[in-house]
C-alpha beads as a LAMMPS data file, in Angstrom:
LAMMPS data file: protein, C-alpha beads

262 atoms
261 bonds

1 atom types
1 bond types

-500.0 500.0 xlo xhi
-500.0 500.0 ylo yhi
-500.0 500.0 zlo zhi

Masses

1 110.0

Atoms # bond

1 1 1 359.301 487.321 235.164
2 1 1 359.063 487.114 238.924
3 1 1 356.178 485.026 240.237
4 1 1 355.088 487.875 242.475
5 1 1 354.061 489.862 239.376
6 1 1 351.845 487.147 237.904
7 1 1 348.120 487.842 237.759
8 1 1 347.346 484.893 235.440
9 1 1 349.208 481.623 235.163
10 1 1 348.888 478.590 232.885
11 1 1 350.982 475.523 233.686
12 1 1 351.216 471.781 233.122
13 1 1 350.695 469.456 236.047
14 1 1 354.379 468.584 235.839
15 1 1 354.740 471.572 238.165
16 1 1 353.665 469.081 240.876
17 1 1 352.104 469.919 244.234
18 1 1 355.435 471.346 245.377
19 1 1 355.424 473.821 242.522
20 1 1 351.871 474.908 243.315
21 1 1 352.884 475.388 246.940
22 1 1 355.657 477.707 245.723
23 1 1 353.144 479.617 243.608
24 1 1 350.853 479.949 246.625
25 1 1 353.701 481.282 248.739
26 1 1 354.805 483.941 246.261
27 1 1 351.860 484.903 243.996
28 1 1 349.542 486.577 246.466
29 1 1 347.849 488.636 243.751
30 1 1 347.149 485.711 241.413
31 1 1 343.729 486.100 239.778
32 1 1 343.616 483.213 237.296
33 1 1 345.181 479.740 237.346
34 1 1 344.976 476.947 234.783
35 1 1 346.612 473.587 235.440
36 1 1 346.549 471.168 232.474
37 1 1 347.512 467.466 232.480
38 1 1 350.563 466.105 230.712
39 1 1 348.893 462.680 230.655
40 1 1 345.085 462.640 230.799
41 1 1 344.661 458.866 231.020
42 1 1 342.391 457.631 233.791
43 1 1 344.796 454.956 235.037
44 1 1 347.695 457.307 235.765
45 1 1 348.686 458.847 239.089
46 1 1 348.827 462.564 238.447
47 1 1 351.500 464.795 239.990
48 1 1 349.014 467.372 241.311
49 1 1 346.296 466.675 243.863
50 1 1 344.253 468.177 246.660
51 1 1 347.535 469.180 248.329
52 1 1 348.511 471.745 245.696
53 1 1 344.878 472.755 245.247
54 1 1 344.431 473.626 248.920
55 1 1 347.776 475.416 249.016
56 1 1 346.591 477.674 246.202
57 1 1 343.369 478.436 248.048
58 1 1 345.267 479.392 251.185
59 1 1 347.930 481.492 249.482
60 1 1 346.074 483.073 246.559
61 1 1 342.946 484.476 248.129
62 1 1 342.325 486.990 245.344
63 1 1 341.779 484.144 242.883
64 1 1 338.873 484.744 240.513
65 1 1 339.203 481.893 238.017
66 1 1 340.578 478.365 238.243
67 1 1 340.761 475.416 235.853
68 1 1 342.356 472.432 237.575
69 1 1 342.932 468.955 236.135
70 1 1 343.865 466.231 238.584
71 1 1 343.365 462.529 239.260
72 1 1 342.342 462.891 242.892
73 1 1 340.583 465.437 245.103
74 1 1 338.876 465.747 248.481
75 1 1 335.784 467.564 249.680
76 1 1 337.877 469.212 252.396
77 1 1 340.177 470.861 249.828
78 1 1 337.255 472.116 247.725
79 1 1 335.464 473.429 250.807
80 1 1 338.670 475.222 251.833
81 1 1 338.799 476.967 248.458
82 1 1 335.141 477.982 248.771
83 1 1 335.942 479.708 252.072
84 1 1 339.298 481.221 251.113
85 1 1 338.572 482.424 247.569
86 1 1 335.276 484.238 247.829
87 1 1 335.850 486.222 244.621
88 1 1 335.734 483.156 242.369
89 1 1 333.773 483.799 239.179
90 1 1 334.950 480.698 237.292
91 1 1 335.449 477.322 238.976
92 1 1 336.312 474.332 236.795
93 1 1 337.566 471.243 238.569
94 1 1 338.201 468.306 236.242
95 1 1 338.866 465.100 238.160
96 1 1 340.190 462.782 235.469
97 1 1 338.443 459.415 235.591
98 1 1 334.871 458.291 235.955
99 1 1 332.962 458.595 239.222
100 1 1 336.011 459.444 241.347
101 1 1 334.971 459.921 245.007
102 1 1 336.686 461.892 247.762
103 1 1 340.223 460.499 247.754
104 1 1 340.369 460.215 251.548
105 1 1 336.831 459.372 252.669
106 1 1 335.381 457.560 249.658
107 1 1 332.307 459.805 249.855
108 1 1 330.741 461.577 246.844
109 1 1 332.068 465.039 246.042
110 1 1 328.651 466.576 246.727
111 1 1 329.631 468.648 249.762
112 1 1 332.665 470.178 248.103
113 1 1 330.798 471.454 245.065
114 1 1 327.876 472.426 247.287
115 1 1 330.226 474.637 249.285
116 1 1 331.499 476.300 246.103
117 1 1 328.030 477.424 245.000
118 1 1 327.017 478.353 248.537
119 1 1 330.069 480.448 249.443
120 1 1 331.232 481.881 246.108
121 1 1 328.422 484.346 245.465
122 1 1 329.955 485.760 242.258
123 1 1 330.207 482.408 240.453
124 1 1 329.010 482.478 236.836
125 1 1 330.834 479.492 235.301
126 1 1 331.026 476.041 236.850
127 1 1 332.363 472.681 235.685
128 1 1 331.928 469.731 238.044
129 1 1 333.319 466.203 238.011
130 1 1 333.923 463.192 240.202
131 1 1 331.390 461.000 241.979
132 1 1 328.278 463.177 242.331
133 1 1 324.734 462.346 243.375
134 1 1 321.520 464.292 242.873
135 1 1 322.380 466.088 246.121
136 1 1 325.141 468.043 244.364
137 1 1 322.699 469.224 241.712
138 1 1 320.220 470.218 244.404
139 1 1 322.921 472.488 245.834
140 1 1 323.652 473.953 242.405
141 1 1 319.983 474.633 241.706
142 1 1 319.431 476.219 245.119
143 1 1 322.551 478.361 245.404
144 1 1 323.938 478.796 241.866
145 1 1 321.697 481.735 241.060
146 1 1 324.277 483.566 238.937
147 1 1 325.636 480.514 237.095
148 1 1 325.416 481.076 233.349
149 1 1 327.634 478.260 232.046
150 1 1 327.552 474.759 233.529
151 1 1 329.173 471.529 232.377
152 1 1 329.441 468.063 233.854
153 1 1 330.000 464.436 232.906
154 1 1 329.519 461.016 234.512
155 1 1 327.410 462.513 237.292
156 1 1 323.987 462.324 238.906
157 1 1 321.584 459.562 239.850
158 1 1 318.195 460.321 238.317
159 1 1 316.274 462.839 236.209
160 1 1 315.676 464.773 239.418
161 1 1 319.281 465.973 239.417
162 1 1 318.938 467.828 236.123
163 1 1 315.500 469.103 237.112
164 1 1 317.053 470.791 240.169
165 1 1 319.431 472.664 237.871
166 1 1 316.912 473.652 235.191
167 1 1 314.380 474.859 237.728
168 1 1 316.824 476.621 240.042
169 1 1 319.475 478.230 237.835
170 1 1 317.337 480.938 236.267
171 1 1 320.291 482.715 234.600
172 1 1 321.661 479.552 232.983
173 1 1 322.513 480.092 229.306
174 1 1 324.948 477.328 228.359
175 1 1 324.580 473.751 229.587
176 1 1 326.821 470.860 228.515
177 1 1 326.094 467.312 229.707
178 1 1 327.929 464.118 228.834
179 1 1 327.482 460.488 229.898
180 1 1 324.869 461.110 232.573
181 1 1 321.754 459.075 233.472
182 1 1 319.326 461.824 232.460
183 1 1 316.398 460.915 230.258
184 1 1 313.151 462.254 228.852
185 1 1 311.797 463.507 232.163
186 1 1 314.915 465.574 232.726
187 1 1 314.692 467.061 229.229
188 1 1 311.040 467.997 229.625
189 1 1 311.695 469.653 233.000
190 1 1 313.443 472.549 231.276
191 1 1 310.645 473.470 228.859
192 1 1 309.979 476.701 230.759
193 1 1 313.590 477.833 230.438
194 1 1 314.914 476.807 227.011
195 1 1 313.852 480.054 225.316
196 1 1 316.164 481.890 227.732
197 1 1 319.189 479.684 227.031
198 1 1 321.759 479.992 224.265
199 1 1 322.227 476.242 223.975
200 1 1 321.870 472.815 225.558
201 1 1 324.220 469.974 224.602
202 1 1 323.572 466.408 225.774
203 1 1 325.587 463.412 224.621
204 1 1 325.479 459.759 225.685
205 1 1 322.521 460.303 227.987
206 1 1 319.115 458.569 227.946
207 1 1 317.016 460.987 225.919
208 1 1 314.775 459.480 223.247
209 1 1 313.887 460.755 219.814
210 1 1 310.211 460.889 220.784
211 1 1 310.885 463.275 223.673
212 1 1 313.037 465.457 221.423
213 1 1 310.174 465.616 218.949
214 1 1 307.780 466.685 221.702
215 1 1 310.090 469.483 222.829
216 1 1 310.655 470.684 219.257
217 1 1 306.912 470.905 218.612
218 1 1 306.287 472.725 221.890
219 1 1 309.081 475.257 221.262
220 1 1 308.907 476.201 217.583
221 1 1 311.436 479.025 217.868
222 1 1 314.172 476.788 219.290
223 1 1 316.211 474.581 216.949
224 1 1 316.720 471.026 218.139
225 1 1 319.218 468.790 216.327
226 1 1 319.732 465.116 217.138
227 1 1 322.084 462.353 216.147
228 1 1 320.722 458.859 216.627
229 1 1 322.753 456.134 218.272
230 1 1 323.880 454.138 215.252
231 1 1 324.672 450.968 217.151
232 1 1 321.099 449.679 217.333
233 1 1 318.381 450.542 214.832
234 1 1 315.724 449.521 217.326
235 1 1 317.073 451.898 219.970
236 1 1 315.209 455.205 220.062
237 1 1 317.889 456.859 222.223
238 1 1 319.728 459.746 220.591
239 1 1 323.492 459.890 220.865
240 1 1 323.717 463.687 220.715
241 1 1 321.154 466.413 221.304
242 1 1 321.975 470.029 220.468
243 1 1 319.342 472.657 221.159
244 1 1 319.958 476.333 220.454
245 1 1 318.310 479.650 219.766
246 1 1 318.440 480.981 216.221
247 1 1 317.018 484.154 214.724
248 1 1 317.235 482.583 211.250
249 1 1 315.658 479.231 212.089
250 1 1 317.219 475.818 211.373
251 1 1 320.419 475.665 209.345
252 1 1 320.360 474.221 205.830
253 1 1 323.829 472.637 205.860
254 1 1 323.326 469.836 208.400
255 1 1 325.117 466.549 207.500
256 1 1 323.046 463.425 206.855
257 1 1 323.703 461.991 210.306
258 1 1 321.963 464.996 211.893
259 1 1 318.184 465.310 212.035
260 1 1 316.576 468.674 212.750
261 1 1 313.380 468.052 214.670
262 1 1 310.271 469.776 213.365

Bonds

1 1 1 2
2 1 2 3
3 1 3 4
4 1 4 5
5 1 5 6
6 1 6 7
7 1 7 8
8 1 8 9
9 1 9 10
10 1 10 11
11 1 11 12
12 1 12 13
13 1 13 14
14 1 14 15
15 1 15 16
16 1 16 17
17 1 17 18
18 1 18 19
19 1 19 20
20 1 20 21
21 1 21 22
22 1 22 23
23 1 23 24
24 1 24 25
25 1 25 26
26 1 26 27
27 1 27 28
28 1 28 29
29 1 29 30
30 1 30 31
31 1 31 32
32 1 32 33
33 1 33 34
34 1 34 35
35 1 35 36
36 1 36 37
37 1 37 38
38 1 38 39
39 1 39 40
40 1 40 41
41 1 41 42
42 1 42 43
43 1 43 44
44 1 44 45
45 1 45 46
46 1 46 47
47 1 47 48
48 1 48 49
49 1 49 50
50 1 50 51
51 1 51 52
52 1 52 53
53 1 53 54
54 1 54 55
55 1 55 56
56 1 56 57
57 1 57 58
58 1 58 59
59 1 59 60
60 1 60 61
61 1 61 62
62 1 62 63
63 1 63 64
64 1 64 65
65 1 65 66
66 1 66 67
67 1 67 68
68 1 68 69
69 1 69 70
70 1 70 71
71 1 71 72
72 1 72 73
73 1 73 74
74 1 74 75
75 1 75 76
76 1 76 77
77 1 77 78
78 1 78 79
79 1 79 80
80 1 80 81
81 1 81 82
82 1 82 83
83 1 83 84
84 1 84 85
85 1 85 86
86 1 86 87
87 1 87 88
88 1 88 89
89 1 89 90
90 1 90 91
91 1 91 92
92 1 92 93
93 1 93 94
94 1 94 95
95 1 95 96
96 1 96 97
97 1 97 98
98 1 98 99
99 1 99 100
100 1 100 101
101 1 101 102
102 1 102 103
103 1 103 104
104 1 104 105
105 1 105 106
106 1 106 107
107 1 107 108
108 1 108 109
109 1 109 110
110 1 110 111
111 1 111 112
112 1 112 113
113 1 113 114
114 1 114 115
115 1 115 116
116 1 116 117
117 1 117 118
118 1 118 119
119 1 119 120
120 1 120 121
121 1 121 122
122 1 122 123
123 1 123 124
124 1 124 125
125 1 125 126
126 1 126 127
127 1 127 128
128 1 128 129
129 1 129 130
130 1 130 131
131 1 131 132
132 1 132 133
133 1 133 134
134 1 134 135
135 1 135 136
136 1 136 137
137 1 137 138
138 1 138 139
139 1 139 140
140 1 140 141
141 1 141 142
142 1 142 143
143 1 143 144
144 1 144 145
145 1 145 146
146 1 146 147
147 1 147 148
148 1 148 149
149 1 149 150
150 1 150 151
151 1 151 152
152 1 152 153
153 1 153 154
154 1 154 155
155 1 155 156
156 1 156 157
157 1 157 158
158 1 158 159
159 1 159 160
160 1 160 161
161 1 161 162
162 1 162 163
163 1 163 164
164 1 164 165
165 1 165 166
166 1 166 167
167 1 167 168
168 1 168 169
169 1 169 170
170 1 170 171
171 1 171 172
172 1 172 173
173 1 173 174
174 1 174 175
175 1 175 176
176 1 176 177
177 1 177 178
178 1 178 179
179 1 179 180
180 1 180 181
181 1 181 182
182 1 182 183
183 1 183 184
184 1 184 185
185 1 185 186
186 1 186 187
187 1 187 188
188 1 188 189
189 1 189 190
190 1 190 191
191 1 191 192
192 1 192 193
193 1 193 194
194 1 194 195
195 1 195 196
196 1 196 197
197 1 197 198
198 1 198 199
199 1 199 200
200 1 200 201
201 1 201 202
202 1 202 203
203 1 203 204
204 1 204 205
205 1 205 206
206 1 206 207
207 1 207 208
208 1 208 209
209 1 209 210
210 1 210 211
211 1 211 212
212 1 212 213
213 1 213 214
214 1 214 215
215 1 215 216
216 1 216 217
217 1 217 218
218 1 218 219
219 1 219 220
220 1 220 221
221 1 221 222
222 1 222 223
223 1 223 224
224 1 224 225
225 1 225 226
226 1 226 227
227 1 227 228
228 1 228 229
229 1 229 230
230 1 230 231
231 1 231 232
232 1 232 233
233 1 233 234
234 1 234 235
235 1 235 236
236 1 236 237
237 1 237 238
238 1 238 239
239 1 239 240
240 1 240 241
241 1 241 242
242 1 242 243
243 1 243 244
244 1 244 245
245 1 245 246
246 1 246 247
247 1 247 248
248 1 248 249
249 1 249 250
250 1 250 251
251 1 251 252
252 1 252 253
253 1 253 254
254 1 254 255
255 1 255 256
256 1 256 257
257 1 257 258
258 1 258 259
259 1 259 260
260 1 260 261
261 1 261 262
């Protein structure tokens, strides 16, 4: 198959930046691109970077969906994609490693992701990564009005970051959060919106069992399941929180490690 006929492409990062540059030069009608890592370890130097990413944005301006795994990225490259690929509906950038800043400036990746939600007006699915402060979530809450699915990990500063999202993204239906400093205040800030969501998943955050109980009592038609952190019996923090809508009520097949809040 000639590259010029490809509308969707799925590759490993062994294609390297040079390969992505070739794709950008020949696949002008590309609509969907997925780049997966051969080695997802944090301490490796990946073969794709902001170079191939920006090349794609410049050459494939009809792009509607991208999933891109890499070990390094810059705000400039993400901003370039936000300006070149205005038809993006799905944007998932997975910077492998915890709290990775802009590779060139050392700054948080706030402005890059802010540009994506500001410029890509059709965006409905967003996955963010890298070093992010509450500022990035303020951008998402203010401009991500059509975002329905959002996921992020190792991001944010305070409960305010999640509050921006829950108060601003009125169409949000699926929210996945992992290893973020969000606690009880952040959880409570979404009370007005949980009935409209399909599910909320939080793992390795700072939510307590008491706050989960409060939410469950306030929202009787939403099922809230928790798994306690087993490392410390005196620790009230839950390891996993899963909240979802159910027409049939709580399930009756939950394993012993799961508690359904009543």
